[in-house]
All heavy atoms as TSV, in Angstrom:
chain	resi	resn	atom	element	x	y	z
A	1	MET	N	N	-2.899	28.101	3.704
A	1	MET	CA	C	-1.504	28.535	3.476
A	1	MET	C	C	-0.516	27.468	4.001
A	1	MET	O	O	-0.670	27.012	5.068
A	1	MET	CB	C	-1.256	29.801	4.251
A	1	MET	CG	C	0.213	30.284	4.277
A	1	MET	SD	S	0.551	31.709	5.262
A	1	MET	CE	C	-0.366	32.930	4.443
A	2	PRO	N	N	0.353	27.048	3.108
A	2	PRO	CA	C	1.329	26.031	3.550
A	2	PRO	C	C	2.366	26.701	4.438
A	2	PRO	O	O	2.749	27.800	4.328
A	2	PRO	CB	C	2.017	25.618	2.227
A	2	PRO	CG	C	1.509	26.505	1.142
A	2	PRO	CD	C	0.444	27.293	1.686
A	3	ASN	N	N	2.777	25.938	5.391
A	3	ASN	CA	C	3.848	26.300	6.417
A	3	ASN	C	C	5.057	25.499	6.154
A	3	ASN	O	O	4.977	24.351	5.862
A	3	ASN	CB	C	3.372	26.017	7.880
A	3	ASN	CG	C	2.151	26.815	8.152
A	3	ASN	OD1	O	2.169	28.043	8.238
A	3	ASN	ND2	N	1.055	26.175	8.435
A	4	LEU	N	N	6.201	26.125	6.222
A	4	LEU	CA	C	7.424	25.512	6.101
A	4	LEU	C	C	8.280	25.805	7.382
A	4	LEU	O	O	8.617	26.970	7.620
A	4	LEU	CB	C	8.257	25.944	4.935
A	4	LEU	CG	C	9.628	25.269	4.669
A	4	LEU	CD1	C	9.526	23.755	4.523
A	4	LEU	CD2	C	10.298	25.986	3.495
A	5	LEU	N	N	8.594	24.760	8.141
A	5	LEU	CA	C	9.506	24.887	9.344
A	5	LEU	C	C	10.813	24.620	8.885
A	5	LEU	O	O	11.074	23.537	8.366
A	5	LEU	CB	C	8.951	23.974	10.475
A	5	LEU	CG	C	9.941	23.949	11.669
A	5	LEU	CD1	C	9.997	25.244	12.358
A	5	LEU	CD2	C	9.449	22.808	12.663
A	6	VAL	N	N	11.742	25.544	9.160
A	6	VAL	CA	C	13.117	25.330	8.767
A	6	VAL	C	C	14.037	25.518	10.006
A	6	VAL	O	O	14.040	26.558	10.613
A	6	VAL	CB	C	13.544	26.485	7.690
A	6	VAL	CG1	C	15.057	26.274	7.271
A	6	VAL	CG2	C	12.628	26.416	6.497
A	7	ASP	N	N	14.838	24.488	10.274
A	7	ASP	CA	C	15.850	24.550	11.287
A	7	ASP	C	C	17.103	24.930	10.701
A	7	ASP	O	O	17.549	24.319	9.792
A	7	ASP	CB	C	16.030	23.114	11.989
A	7	ASP	CG	C	14.951	22.830	13.105
A	7	ASP	OD1	O	14.934	23.623	14.007
A	7	ASP	OD2	O	14.261	21.820	12.892
A	8	ILE	N	N	17.723	25.971	11.344
A	8	ILE	CA	C	18.976	26.504	10.834
A	8	ILE	C	C	20.002	26.442	12.008
A	8	ILE	O	O	19.825	27.102	12.997
A	8	ILE	CB	C	18.963	27.898	10.201
A	8	ILE	CG1	C	17.959	28.004	9.130
A	8	ILE	CG2	C	20.308	28.376	9.721
A	8	ILE	CD1	C	17.680	29.449	8.647
A	9	SER	N	N	21.089	25.654	11.822
A	9	SER	CA	C	22.027	25.563	12.881
A	9	SER	C	C	22.663	26.952	13.065
A	9	SER	O	O	22.973	27.713	12.252
A	9	SER	CB	C	23.216	24.612	12.448
A	9	SER	OG	O	24.198	24.683	13.377
A	10	ALA	N	N	22.929	27.260	14.403
A	10	ALA	CA	C	23.532	28.611	14.703
A	10	ALA	C	C	24.957	28.480	14.843
A	10	ALA	O	O	25.618	29.570	15.029
A	10	ALA	CB	C	22.810	29.073	15.982
A	11	HIS	N	N	25.660	27.368	14.680
A	11	HIS	CA	C	27.097	27.354	14.786
A	11	HIS	C	C	27.674	27.645	13.448
A	11	HIS	O	O	27.504	26.813	12.498
A	11	HIS	CB	C	27.561	26.075	15.443
A	11	HIS	CG	C	27.440	24.844	14.727
A	11	HIS	ND1	N	26.242	24.117	14.702
A	11	HIS	CD2	C	28.280	24.175	13.864
A	11	HIS	CE1	C	26.378	23.035	13.885
A	11	HIS	NE2	N	27.502	23.078	13.356
A	12	GLY	N	N	28.396	28.664	13.281
A	12	GLY	CA	C	29.001	29.048	11.988
A	12	GLY	C	C	27.956	29.842	11.087
A	12	GLY	O	O	26.774	29.699	11.380
A	13	ALA	N	N	28.448	30.538	10.176
A	13	ALA	CA	C	27.513	31.383	9.270
A	13	ALA	C	C	27.166	30.600	7.982
A	13	ALA	O	O	26.315	30.948	7.260
A	13	ALA	CB	C	28.157	32.683	8.997
A	14	GLY	N	N	27.860	29.520	7.694
A	14	GLY	CA	C	27.535	28.785	6.476
A	14	GLY	C	C	26.193	28.202	6.247
A	14	GLY	O	O	25.697	28.182	5.172
A	15	HIS	N	N	25.584	27.742	7.374
A	15	HIS	CA	C	24.297	27.288	7.269
A	15	HIS	C	C	23.294	28.254	6.842
A	15	HIS	O	O	22.442	28.027	5.967
A	15	HIS	CB	C	23.859	26.551	8.536
A	15	HIS	CG	C	24.752	25.452	8.950
A	15	HIS	ND1	N	25.386	25.418	10.115
A	15	HIS	CD2	C	25.185	24.374	8.360
A	15	HIS	CE1	C	26.170	24.400	10.228
A	15	HIS	NE2	N	26.123	23.633	9.146
A	16	LEU	N	N	23.334	29.412	7.414
A	16	LEU	CA	C	22.448	30.505	7.100
A	16	LEU	C	C	22.723	30.967	5.687
A	16	LEU	O	O	21.794	31.185	4.853
A	16	LEU	CB	C	22.581	31.604	8.098
A	16	LEU	CG	C	21.781	32.999	7.771
A	16	LEU	CD1	C	20.286	32.602	7.584
A	16	LEU	CD2	C	22.075	33.994	8.730
A	17	ALA	N	N	24.005	31.101	5.357
A	17	ALA	CA	C	24.369	31.608	3.957
A	17	ALA	C	C	23.856	30.718	2.915
A	17	ALA	O	O	23.520	31.163	1.815
A	17	ALA	CB	C	25.927	31.756	3.937
A	18	GLN	N	N	23.789	29.426	3.079
A	18	GLN	CA	C	23.421	28.387	2.108
A	18	GLN	C	C	21.821	28.356	2.023
A	18	GLN	O	O	21.300	28.103	1.040
A	18	GLN	CB	C	23.897	27.068	2.386
A	18	GLN	CG	C	25.429	26.975	2.159
A	18	GLN	CD	C	25.924	25.648	2.592
A	18	GLN	OE1	O	25.246	24.648	2.385
A	18	GLN	NE2	N	27.186	25.587	3.040
A	19	THR	N	N	21.192	28.644	3.194
A	19	THR	CA	C	19.749	28.375	3.267
A	19	THR	C	C	19.042	29.681	2.818
A	19	THR	O	O	17.993	29.499	2.201
A	19	THR	CB	C	19.284	28.092	4.757
A	19	THR	OG1	O	20.036	26.880	5.234
A	19	THR	CG2	C	17.855	27.834	4.860
A	20	ALA	N	N	19.508	30.804	3.075
A	20	ALA	CA	C	18.854	32.083	2.779
A	20	ALA	C	C	18.430	32.222	1.323
A	20	ALA	O	O	17.254	32.552	1.105
A	20	ALA	CB	C	19.696	33.223	3.261
A	21	PRO	N	N	19.303	32.018	0.307
A	21	PRO	CA	C	18.863	32.144	-1.031
A	21	PRO	C	C	17.803	31.152	-1.513
A	21	PRO	O	O	16.898	31.509	-2.269
A	21	PRO	CB	C	20.232	31.944	-1.886
A	21	PRO	CG	C	21.284	31.902	-0.894
A	21	PRO	CD	C	20.736	31.720	0.429
A	22	VAL	N	N	17.836	30.032	-0.957
A	22	VAL	CA	C	16.859	29.029	-1.257
A	22	VAL	C	C	15.514	29.450	-0.700
A	22	VAL	O	O	14.487	29.370	-1.460
A	22	VAL	CB	C	17.175	27.617	-0.645
A	22	VAL	CG1	C	16.109	26.578	-0.875
A	22	VAL	CG2	C	18.521	27.148	-1.341
A	23	LEU	N	N	15.383	29.953	0.463
A	23	LEU	CA	C	14.135	30.386	1.039
A	23	LEU	C	C	13.569	31.608	0.259
A	23	LEU	O	O	12.390	31.668	-0.005
A	23	LEU	CB	C	14.305	30.732	2.546
A	23	LEU	CG	C	14.678	29.553	3.508
A	23	LEU	CD1	C	14.901	30.044	4.841
A	23	LEU	CD2	C	13.636	28.542	3.407
A	24	ASP	N	N	14.510	32.608	-0.026
A	24	ASP	CA	C	14.038	33.682	-0.857
A	24	ASP	C	C	13.520	33.314	-2.125
A	24	ASP	O	O	12.445	33.843	-2.587
A	24	ASP	CB	C	15.220	34.693	-1.025
A	24	ASP	CG	C	15.424	35.485	0.267
A	24	ASP	OD1	O	14.520	35.720	1.084
A	24	ASP	OD2	O	16.498	36.034	0.403
A	25	LEU	N	N	14.167	32.386	-2.834
A	25	LEU	CA	C	13.634	31.979	-4.163
A	25	LEU	C	C	12.296	31.201	-4.039
A	25	LEU	O	O	11.382	31.459	-4.839
A	25	LEU	CB	C	14.686	31.020	-4.793
A	25	LEU	CG	C	14.256	30.447	-6.152
A	25	LEU	CD1	C	14.055	31.605	-7.150
A	25	LEU	CD2	C	15.290	29.533	-6.618
A	26	LEU	N	N	12.189	30.389	-3.019
A	26	LEU	CA	C	10.980	29.617	-2.739
A	26	LEU	C	C	9.785	30.691	-2.511
A	26	LEU	O	O	8.817	30.540	-3.217
A	26	LEU	CB	C	11.085	28.804	-1.485
A	26	LEU	CG	C	9.729	28.216	-0.999
A	26	LEU	CD1	C	9.188	27.083	-2.002
A	26	LEU	CD2	C	9.961	27.530	0.378
A	27	VAL	N	N	9.969	31.689	-1.760
A	27	VAL	CA	C	8.941	32.682	-1.497
A	27	VAL	C	C	8.601	33.488	-2.726
A	27	VAL	O	O	7.462	33.879	-2.974
A	27	VAL	CB	C	9.239	33.483	-0.220
A	27	VAL	CG1	C	8.270	34.670	-0.041
A	27	VAL	CG2	C	9.235	32.619	1.054
A	28	ARG	N	N	9.582	33.774	-3.472
A	28	ARG	CA	C	9.308	34.469	-4.795
A	28	ARG	C	C	8.492	33.648	-5.710
A	28	ARG	O	O	7.609	34.222	-6.440
A	28	ARG	CB	C	10.665	34.873	-5.492
A	28	ARG	CG	C	11.343	36.110	-4.926
A	28	ARG	CD	C	12.352	36.636	-5.927
A	28	ARG	NE	N	13.430	35.826	-6.286
A	28	ARG	CZ	C	14.516	35.715	-5.504
A	28	ARG	NH1	N	14.758	36.499	-4.480
A	28	ARG	NH2	N	15.478	34.890	-5.947
A	29	ARG	N	N	8.681	32.335	-5.699
A	29	ARG	CA	C	7.898	31.490	-6.532
A	29	ARG	C	C	6.540	31.079	-6.000
A	29	ARG	O	O	5.636	30.848	-6.680
A	29	ARG	CB	C	8.674	30.241	-6.948
A	29	ARG	CG	C	9.816	30.517	-7.781
A	29	ARG	CD	C	10.542	29.241	-8.221
A	29	ARG	NE	N	11.619	29.574	-9.087
A	29	ARG	CZ	C	12.360	28.662	-9.639
A	29	ARG	NH1	N	12.210	27.460	-9.444
A	29	ARG	NH2	N	13.394	29.018	-10.441
A	30	ARG	N	N	6.527	31.024	-4.659
A	30	ARG	CA	C	5.339	30.621	-3.935
A	30	ARG	C	C	5.113	31.583	-2.756
A	30	ARG	O	O	5.505	31.350	-1.647
A	30	ARG	CB	C	5.464	29.143	-3.356
A	30	ARG	CG	C	5.443	28.074	-4.343
A	30	ARG	CD	C	4.125	27.740	-4.831
A	30	ARG	NE	N	3.039	27.568	-3.809
A	30	ARG	CZ	C	2.661	26.409	-3.275
A	30	ARG	NH1	N	3.201	25.296	-3.745
A	30	ARG	NH2	N	1.777	26.441	-2.364
A	31	ASP	N	N	4.462	32.684	-3.033
A	31	ASP	CA	C	4.296	33.680	-2.068
A	31	ASP	C	C	3.209	33.432	-1.000
A	31	ASP	O	O	2.960	34.159	-0.127
A	31	ASP	CB	C	3.906	35.137	-2.669
A	31	ASP	CG	C	2.662	35.103	-3.466
A	31	ASP	OD1	O	1.993	34.075	-3.655
A	31	ASP	OD2	O	2.265	36.188	-3.964
A	32	ASP	N	N	2.696	32.185	-1.138
A	32	ASP	CA	C	1.648	31.746	-0.152
A	32	ASP	C	C	2.234	30.941	0.939
A	32	ASP	O	O	1.551	30.495	1.825
A	32	ASP	CB	C	0.432	30.964	-0.820
A	32	ASP	CG	C	0.903	29.653	-1.449
A	32	ASP	OD1	O	2.136	29.607	-1.902
A	32	ASP	OD2	O	0.178	28.807	-1.541
A	33	VAL	N	N	3.577	30.780	0.964
A	33	VAL	CA	C	4.263	29.865	1.937
A	33	VAL	C	C	4.686	30.729	3.203
A	33	VAL	O	O	5.255	31.787	3.040
A	33	VAL	CB	C	5.600	29.215	1.329
A	33	VAL	CG1	C	6.328	28.567	2.385
A	33	VAL	CG2	C	5.179	28.306	0.180
A	34	ARG	N	N	4.317	30.171	4.269
A	34	ARG	CA	C	4.609	30.879	5.557
A	34	ARG	C	C	5.931	30.188	6.071
A	34	ARG	O	O	5.936	28.973	6.284
A	34	ARG	CB	C	3.450	30.658	6.537
A	34	ARG	CG	C	3.753	31.126	7.964
A	34	ARG	CD	C	2.501	30.893	8.803
A	34	ARG	NE	N	2.753	31.106	10.204
A	34	ARG	CZ	C	2.306	30.392	11.204
A	34	ARG	NH1	N	1.528	29.345	10.910
A	34	ARG	NH2	N	2.665	30.657	12.403
A	35	LEU	N	N	6.981	31.034	6.309
A	35	LEU	CA	C	8.251	30.547	6.784
A	35	LEU	C	C	8.341	30.591	8.292
A	35	LEU	O	O	8.138	31.745	8.864
A	35	LEU	CB	C	9.469	31.328	6.193
A	35	LEU	CG	C	9.639	31.178	4.677
A	35	LEU	CD1	C	10.846	32.042	4.310
A	35	LEU	CD2	C	9.919	29.825	4.263
A	36	LEU	N	N	8.659	29.502	8.968
A	36	LEU	CA	C	8.901	29.507	10.382
A	36	LEU	C	C	10.354	29.036	10.526
A	36	LEU	O	O	10.651	27.935	10.144
A	36	LEU	CB	C	7.940	28.474	11.042
A	36	LEU	CG	C	6.487	28.784	10.861
A	36	LEU	CD1	C	5.614	27.471	11.042
A	36	LEU	CD2	C	5.990	29.876	11.705
A	37	LEU	N	N	11.141	29.896	11.118
A	37	LEU	CA	C	12.604	29.558	11.325
A	37	LEU	C	C	12.802	29.260	12.745
A	37	LEU	O	O	12.547	30.017	13.558
A	37	LEU	CB	C	13.423	30.714	10.812
A	37	LEU	CG	C	13.222	31.285	9.356
A	37	LEU	CD1	C	14.204	32.450	9.114
A	37	LEU	CD2	C	13.360	30.202	8.385
A	38	ARG	N	N	13.272	28.075	12.969
A	38	ARG	CA	C	13.677	27.588	14.318
A	38	ARG	C	C	15.224	27.607	14.363
A	38	ARG	O	O	15.860	26.703	13.697
A	38	ARG	CB	C	13.069	26.320	14.644
A	38	ARG	CG	C	13.368	25.807	16.067
A	38	ARG	CD	C	12.562	24.614	16.463
A	38	ARG	NE	N	12.661	23.589	15.432
A	38	ARG	CZ	C	11.903	22.539	15.510
A	38	ARG	NH1	N	10.890	22.474	16.420
A	38	ARG	NH2	N	11.991	21.503	14.620
A	39	THR	N	N	15.751	28.519	15.245
A	39	THR	CA	C	17.199	28.720	15.213
A	39	THR	C	C	17.644	29.512	16.458
A	39	THR	O	O	16.825	30.165	17.061
A	39	THR	CB	C	17.684	29.464	13.935
A	39	THR	OG1	O	19.090	29.489	13.986
A	39	THR	CG2	C	17.084	30.826	13.821
A	40	GLY	N	N	18.957	29.425	16.701
A	40	GLY	CA	C	19.559	30.269	17.827
A	40	GLY	C	C	20.087	31.580	17.275
A	40	GLY	O	O	20.689	32.369	17.953
A	41	ILE	N	N	19.973	31.794	15.891
A	41	ILE	CA	C	20.532	32.937	15.249
A	41	ILE	C	C	19.551	34.112	15.544
A	41	ILE	O	O	18.317	33.951	15.526
A	41	ILE	CB	C	20.618	32.733	13.686
A	41	ILE	CG1	C	21.582	31.552	13.406
A	41	ILE	CG2	C	21.148	33.994	13.022
A	41	ILE	CD1	C	21.599	31.096	11.956
A	42	ASP	N	N	20.102	35.243	15.800
A	42	ASP	CA	C	19.287	36.392	16.125
A	42	ASP	C	C	18.527	36.980	14.905
A	42	ASP	O	O	18.992	36.789	13.734
A	42	ASP	CB	C	20.087	37.463	16.870
A	42	ASP	CG	C	21.177	38.105	16.002
A	42	ASP	OD1	O	20.829	39.020	15.264
A	42	ASP	OD2	O	22.318	37.673	16.092
A	43	ARG	N	N	17.429	37.590	15.189
A	43	ARG	CA	C	16.595	38.136	14.152
A	43	ARG	C	C	17.340	39.086	13.177
A	43	ARG	O	O	17.120	39.011	11.941
A	43	ARG	CB	C	15.309	38.855	14.705
A	43	ARG	CG	C	14.475	39.382	13.600
A	43	ARG	CD	C	13.155	40.012	14.194
A	43	ARG	NE	N	12.246	38.995	14.724
A	43	ARG	CZ	C	11.415	38.243	14.003
A	43	ARG	NH1	N	11.470	38.246	12.751
A	43	ARG	NH2	N	10.683	37.331	14.598
A	44	ALA	N	N	18.172	39.949	13.683
A	44	ALA	CA	C	18.807	40.937	12.943
A	44	ALA	C	C	19.785	40.191	11.872
A	44	ALA	O	O	19.793	40.568	10.695
A	44	ALA	CB	C	19.681	41.901	13.741
A	45	ARG	N	N	20.445	39.177	12.276
A	45	ARG	CA	C	21.367	38.397	11.385
A	45	ARG	C	C	20.622	37.685	10.342
A	45	ARG	O	O	20.974	37.650	9.160
A	45	ARG	CB	C	22.260	37.464	12.163
A	45	ARG	CG	C	23.459	37.064	11.551
A	45	ARG	CD	C	24.510	36.458	12.392
A	45	ARG	NE	N	24.789	35.166	11.847
A	45	ARG	CZ	C	25.243	34.127	12.624
A	45	ARG	NH1	N	25.429	34.274	13.889
A	45	ARG	NH2	N	25.510	32.935	12.017
A	46	LEU	N	N	19.419	37.099	10.734
A	46	LEU	CA	C	18.526	36.452	9.818
A	46	LEU	C	C	18.000	37.418	8.720
A	46	LEU	O	O	18.018	37.146	7.519
A	46	LEU	CB	C	17.390	35.726	10.539
A	46	LEU	CG	C	17.686	34.597	11.440
A	46	LEU	CD1	C	16.620	34.242	12.319
A	46	LEU	CD2	C	18.143	33.320	10.663
A	47	ALA	N	N	17.510	38.556	9.193
A	47	ALA	CA	C	16.885	39.504	8.337
A	47	ALA	C	C	17.905	40.141	7.382
A	47	ALA	O	O	17.599	40.627	6.259
A	47	ALA	CB	C	16.227	40.634	9.135
A	48	ALA	N	N	19.255	40.093	7.699
A	48	ALA	CA	C	20.279	40.678	6.908
A	48	ALA	C	C	20.447	39.738	5.696
A	48	ALA	O	O	20.990	40.157	4.566
A	48	ALA	CB	C	21.580	40.796	7.692
A	49	ARG	N	N	20.125	38.400	5.826
A	49	ARG	CA	C	20.415	37.433	4.746
A	49	ARG	C	C	19.158	36.988	4.108
A	49	ARG	O	O	19.130	36.615	2.940
A	49	ARG	CB	C	21.042	36.160	5.376
A	49	ARG	CG	C	22.361	36.382	5.867
A	49	ARG	CD	C	23.407	36.087	4.788
A	49	ARG	NE	N	24.747	36.033	5.257
A	49	ARG	CZ	C	25.687	35.629	4.564
A	49	ARG	NH1	N	25.463	35.266	3.375
A	49	ARG	NH2	N	26.951	35.648	4.944
A	50	ILE	N	N	18.049	37.047	4.790
A	50	ILE	CA	C	16.686	36.566	4.242
A	50	ILE	C	C	15.762	37.701	3.997
A	50	ILE	O	O	15.272	38.405	4.958
A	50	ILE	CB	C	16.035	35.529	5.252
A	50	ILE	CG1	C	17.030	34.357	5.471
A	50	ILE	CG2	C	14.738	35.008	4.617
A	50	ILE	CD1	C	16.588	33.400	6.455
A	51	ALA	N	N	15.461	37.939	2.728
A	51	ALA	CA	C	14.496	39.066	2.427
A	51	ALA	C	C	13.028	38.759	2.635
A	51	ALA	O	O	12.266	39.603	2.878
A	51	ALA	CB	C	14.768	39.494	0.954
A	52	ALA	N	N	12.706	37.480	2.476
A	52	ALA	CA	C	11.361	36.996	2.589
A	52	ALA	C	C	10.818	37.199	4.084
A	52	ALA	O	O	11.641	37.036	4.927
A	52	ALA	CB	C	11.224	35.520	2.182
A	53	PRO	N	N	9.556	37.398	4.277
A	53	PRO	CA	C	8.988	37.524	5.543
A	53	PRO	C	C	9.161	36.096	6.268
A	53	PRO	O	O	8.956	35.107	5.602
A	53	PRO	CB	C	7.542	37.880	5.386
A	53	PRO	CG	C	7.301	37.941	3.968
A	53	PRO	CD	C	8.556	37.586	3.185
A	54	PHE	N	N	9.402	36.179	7.615
A	54	PHE	CA	C	9.542	34.908	8.367
A	54	PHE	C	C	9.109	35.084	9.779
A	54	PHE	O	O	9.153	36.309	10.253
A	54	PHE	CB	C	10.940	34.360	8.290
A	54	PHE	CG	C	11.968	35.240	8.882
A	54	PHE	CD1	C	12.216	35.174	10.201
A	54	PHE	CD2	C	12.717	36.095	8.147
A	54	PHE	CE1	C	13.232	36.070	10.809
A	54	PHE	CE2	C	13.707	36.929	8.591
A	54	PHE	CZ	C	13.871	36.863	9.962
A	55	GLU	N	N	8.691	34.026	10.403
A	55	GLU	CA	C	8.546	34.050	11.898
A	55	GLU	C	C	9.701	33.397	12.579
A	55	GLU	O	O	10.090	32.396	11.991
A	55	GLU	CB	C	7.196	33.360	12.181
A	55	GLU	CG	C	6.037	34.202	11.638
A	55	GLU	CD	C	4.670	33.522	11.983
A	55	GLU	OE1	O	4.527	32.935	13.207
A	55	GLU	OE2	O	3.821	33.327	11.112
A	56	LEU	N	N	10.149	33.918	13.657
A	56	LEU	CA	C	11.273	33.284	14.316
A	56	LEU	C	C	10.826	32.494	15.546
A	56	LEU	O	O	10.114	33.050	16.392
A	56	LEU	CB	C	12.186	34.477	14.796
A	56	LEU	CG	C	13.476	34.040	15.572
A	56	LEU	CD1	C	14.279	33.031	14.823
A	56	LEU	CD2	C	14.226	35.219	15.976
A	57	LEU	N	N	11.193	31.304	15.580
A	57	LEU	CA	C	10.963	30.410	16.828
A	57	LEU	C	C	12.314	30.205	17.424
A	57	LEU	O	O	13.136	29.426	16.942
A	57	LEU	CB	C	10.339	29.133	16.365
A	57	LEU	CG	C	9.113	29.135	15.563
A	57	LEU	CD1	C	8.721	27.787	15.107
A	57	LEU	CD2	C	8.065	29.755	16.445
A	58	ALA	N	N	12.661	31.019	18.400
A	58	ALA	CA	C	13.999	30.956	19.125
A	58	ALA	C	C	14.256	29.615	19.705
A	58	ALA	O	O	13.357	28.954	20.213
A	58	ALA	CB	C	14.069	32.020	20.145
A	59	ALA	N	N	15.339	29.061	19.340
A	59	ALA	CA	C	15.750	27.633	19.873
A	59	ALA	C	C	17.143	27.716	20.365
A	59	ALA	O	O	18.056	28.439	19.971
A	59	ALA	CB	C	15.758	26.791	18.579
A	60	PRO	N	N	17.373	26.891	21.377
A	60	PRO	CA	C	18.718	26.814	21.898
A	60	PRO	C	C	19.671	26.197	20.932
A	60	PRO	O	O	19.204	25.478	20.043
A	60	PRO	CB	C	18.569	25.901	23.197
A	60	PRO	CG	C	17.363	25.093	22.925
A	60	PRO	CD	C	16.423	25.957	22.047
A	61	GLU	N	N	20.931	26.490	21.123
A	61	GLU	CA	C	22.024	25.801	20.214
A	61	GLU	C	C	21.869	24.280	20.232
A	61	GLU	O	O	21.725	23.721	21.362
A	61	GLU	CB	C	23.357	26.343	20.688
A	61	GLU	CG	C	24.493	25.720	19.931
A	61	GLU	CD	C	24.520	26.189	18.490
A	61	GLU	OE1	O	24.114	27.392	18.269
A	61	GLU	OE2	O	25.021	25.515	17.615
A	62	ASN	N	N	21.924	23.760	19.128
A	62	ASN	CA	C	21.894	22.248	19.016
A	62	ASN	C	C	23.109	21.909	18.128
A	62	ASN	O	O	22.914	21.880	16.927
A	62	ASN	CB	C	20.543	21.796	18.455
A	62	ASN	CG	C	20.486	20.231	18.401
A	62	ASN	OD1	O	21.473	19.566	18.582
A	62	ASN	ND2	N	19.330	19.759	18.102
A	63	PHE	N	N	24.232	21.585	18.677
A	63	PHE	CA	C	25.375	21.371	17.954
A	63	PHE	C	C	25.277	20.094	17.043
A	63	PHE	O	O	25.832	20.027	15.977
A	63	PHE	CB	C	26.594	21.241	18.842
A	63	PHE	CG	C	27.864	21.064	18.021
A	63	PHE	CD1	C	28.453	22.179	17.581
A	63	PHE	CD2	C	28.518	19.841	17.978
A	63	PHE	CE1	C	29.676	22.045	16.869
A	63	PHE	CE2	C	29.679	19.687	17.210
A	63	PHE	CZ	C	30.302	20.915	16.674
A	64	GLY	N	N	24.451	19.107	17.402
A	64	GLY	CA	C	24.302	17.935	16.635
A	64	GLY	C	C	23.310	18.077	15.480
A	64	GLY	O	O	23.121	17.117	14.684
A	65	LEU	N	N	22.717	19.249	15.278
A	65	LEU	CA	C	21.628	19.406	14.268
A	65	LEU	C	C	22.315	19.358	12.797
A	65	LEU	O	O	23.230	19.975	12.522
A	65	LEU	CB	C	20.934	20.750	14.419
A	65	LEU	CG	C	19.921	21.152	13.388
A	65	LEU	CD1	C	18.784	20.124	13.408
A	65	LEU	CD2	C	19.492	22.566	13.665
């Protein structure tokens, strides 16, 4: 199973808003991809935008990301 590690900046909502549709489309086309999200965004906010299954790797805020 291929793994995809995705870092999403937690400052502002635009990064998540832009990334979520891309991840959902990827998983619809390739349902064998395992999504690993590394971010300071909480799970509830991620799940509200990302329909695809994902694993959360909590990360501290990284303003320079």
